[in-house]
C-alpha positions as CSV (number, residue, x, y, z in Angstrom):
1,M,-0.4,0.0,0.1
2,K,3.0,2.3,0.8
3,L,4.6,1.6,-2.4
4,A,1.7,2.5,-4.5
5,M,1.2,5.5,-2.8
6,V,5.0,6.5,-3.2
7,I,4.6,5.6,-7.0
8,C,1.7,7.5,-7.5
9,L,3.3,10.7,-5.6
10,L,6.8,10.4,-8.1
11,V,4.5,10.0,-11.1
12,S,2.1,13.2,-10.1
13,L,5.2,15.5,-9.2
14,I,6.9,14.2,-12.9
15,L,3.9,14.9,-14.9
16,S,3.1,18.2,-13.0
17,S,6.7,19.4,-13.2
18,S,6.7,18.2,-17.1
19,F,2.8,20.2,-18.1
20,F,4.6,23.1,-15.6
21,E,7.5,23.4,-18.2
22,V,5.4,23.0,-21.4
23,S,3.4,26.2,-20.3
24,M,6.0,28.6,-19.6
25,S,7.9,27.7,-22.6
26,G,5.1,29.4,-25.0
27,S,6.5,32.7,-24.4
28,D,10.2,32.0,-24.9
29,S,9.4,29.7,-28.1
30,C,7.4,32.2,-29.5
31,D,10.5,35.2,-28.5
32,S,12.7,33.0,-30.5
33,K,10.6,32.4,-33.7
34,C,9.6,36.1,-34.0
35,G,13.5,37.1,-33.4
36,V,14.0,35.0,-36.3
37,R,11.0,36.0,-38.3
38,C,11.6,39.7,-37.3
39,S,15.3,39.5,-37.8
40,K,15.3,42.0,-41.3
41,A,12.6,43.8,-40.6
42,G,13.4,47.3,-41.1
43,V,10.7,48.2,-38.3
44,K,11.3,45.5,-36.2
45,D,10.1,46.7,-32.7
46,R,6.9,46.2,-34.4
47,C,7.5,43.3,-36.3
48,L,8.0,41.5,-32.9
49,K,5.3,42.9,-31.7
50,Y,2.7,41.8,-33.9
51,C,4.7,38.4,-34.6
52,G,4.2,37.9,-31.1
53,I,0.6,38.6,-30.8
54,C,0.1,36.4,-33.9
55,C,2.4,33.3,-32.2
56,E,0.2,33.4,-28.7
57,K,-3.1,33.3,-31.0
58,C,-1.9,30.8,-33.3
59,H,1.0,28.8,-32.0
60,C,3.1,28.9,-34.8
61,V,5.3,31.0,-36.7
62,P,6.7,30.0,-40.5
63,S,10.3,29.6,-41.0
64,G,12.4,32.3,-42.6
65,T,12.5,35.9,-42.4
66,F,9.6,36.2,-45.2
67,G,6.7,34.3,-47.2
68,H,6.2,31.0,-45.9
69,K,2.8,31.8,-44.5
70,D,1.5,28.4,-45.7
71,E,2.8,26.8,-42.9
72,C,0.9,28.5,-40.6
73,P,-2.9,29.3,-42.0
74,C,-4.3,31.0,-39.2
75,Y,-1.0,33.3,-38.7
76,R,-1.6,33.6,-42.7
77,D,-5.2,34.3,-42.6
78,M,-5.3,37.0,-39.6
79,K,-6.2,40.7,-40.8
80,N,-6.1,43.8,-39.1
81,S,-8.9,46.3,-39.4
82,K,-8.5,47.2,-42.5
83,G,-9.0,44.0,-44.0
84,E,-4.9,43.7,-44.2
85,P,-2.3,40.8,-43.1
86,K,-1.9,41.3,-39.4
87,C,1.0,39.2,-39.0
88,P,4.1,40.0,-40.2
């Protein structure tokens, strides 16, 4: 009985720690992906801002510094209030 409780406790600790890592890494992942995406942008701070918004919502960023938006349809299809593409 005690062994089963110890095993159950260990499993729950492992699962909760891995969940914590995944939930915390989302922002870092967006930061690094948007850093690559916006590395050649003329107005880098604006590019990073909108890329970050799009990444948080879509959970993906197209590869490279330009184009490849077909890799992430949510990112590609997001529009601003004027109906223009929102994501860089």
